Structure formats: structure tokens, C-alpha cells
C-alpha positions in Angstrom: -1.8 21.7 1.8 -2.7 19.3 4.6 -4.9 16.4 3.4 -5.8 15.2 6.8 -9.4 16.4 6.4 -10.1 14.3 3.4 -12.6 11.6 4.3 -14.2 13.4 7.3 -18.0 13.7 7.6 -19.0 17.3 8.1 -22.3 19.1 8.7 -22.9 22.6 7.2 -23.7 25.2 9.8 -24.1 28.3 7.5 -25.7 29.1 4.2 -28.7 27.6 2.3 -27.4 24.1 2.9 -27.2 24.4 6.7 -27.7 21.1 8.4 -26.8 19.1 5.3 -24.1 16.3 5.6 -21.1 16.1 3.3 -17.8 14.3 3.1 -14.6 16.3 2.5 -13.1 15.4 -0.9 -10.2 17.8 -1.0 -8.5 20.6 0.8 -8.4 23.6 -1.6 -6.5 26.1 0.5 -6.0 27.2 4.1 -9.7 28.3 4.3 -11.7 26.2 1.9 -12.5 22.6 1.2 -14.3 20.7 -1.6 -17.2 18.6 -0.5 -19.2 15.7 -1.9 -22.5 14.1 -1.1 -22.5 11.2 -3.6 -25.5 12.5 -5.5 -25.6 16.1 -6.6 -21.9 16.8 -5.8 -19.5 14.1 -7.0 -16.0 14.0 -8.4 -16.7 16.3 -11.4 -18.9 18.8 -9.5 -17.8 19.5 -5.9 -19.1 22.0 -3.5 -16.7 24.7 -2.3 -17.2 25.6 1.4 -15.3 27.7 4.0 -13.9 25.5 6.8 -15.4 27.9 9.4 -18.9 27.0 8.2 -18.6 23.3 9.0 -18.9 21.1 12.0 -16.6 18.1 11.8 -18.3 14.9 12.8 -16.5 11.6 12.2 -14.0 10.0 10.0 -15.3 7.7 7.1 -14.2 4.1 6.6 -10.8 3.5 5.1 -12.3 2.0 1.9 -14.4 5.2 1.3 -11.3 7.4 2.0 -9.3 5.3 -0.4 -12.0 5.6 -3.1 -12.0 9.4 -2.7 -8.3 9.6 -3.0 -8.2 7.5 -6.1 -11.3 9.2 -7.5 -13.1 5.9 -7.9 -16.7 6.4 -9.2 -17.7 3.0 -7.5 -17.4 4.6 -4.1 -20.2 7.2 -4.7 -23.0 4.9 -3.7 -21.1 4.1 -0.5 -20.7 7.8 0.2 -24.4 8.4 -0.3 -25.3 5.4 2.0 -22.8 6.6 4.7 -24.3 10.1 4.7 -27.8 8.7 4.8 -27.1 6.5 7.7 -25.4 9.3 9.6 -28.4 11.6 9.0 -30.7 9.0 10.5 -28.5 8.7 13.6 -28.4 12.4 14.3 
């Protein structure tokens, strides 16, 4: 699987969560990704979403991406802050 989507900020465009911001935590298969938001969805509970139902926005900072790759719980507040700041900008 290509892991190039890991660490990208995305916005949901379909479903109950349309308009909500997430960060891509993992690529599950050719069609689905696992998403995190730093609060409800974290390393133990991730949201599964079809790639077609997402808008790709921007790439996260390198330290956040490294925290996701190493599954470091200390990066969760940074993910939440990043998504909160992005939501205020848009």
C-alpha cells in the first residue's frame, strides 16, 4: 500500500460527518483510509472512510507525521490543535 497519504489533512464531503476535518492515520487498502481527529478517534479507535468521500487539504507538520507513524500518544493534542486551527481558517 502507498503510505503517501499519511499525515494529510482532509475534510469529509459525504456522510453524517460531512464538513468535519480529520488527519489520515493509515492507508487500509486501495479505496479506504483510517482517520483520526485527536479526540474521539485516536490510535486505538480510528474512523474508516472511503477516499472518494474526502477532500485533501494540506500536509501536516513533519513532527505530527512522525508521531502518527510511531503511534506516539503525545502527538494527539498537537493533532487536535492543528485541526482546530485549520477549521478556524476555512
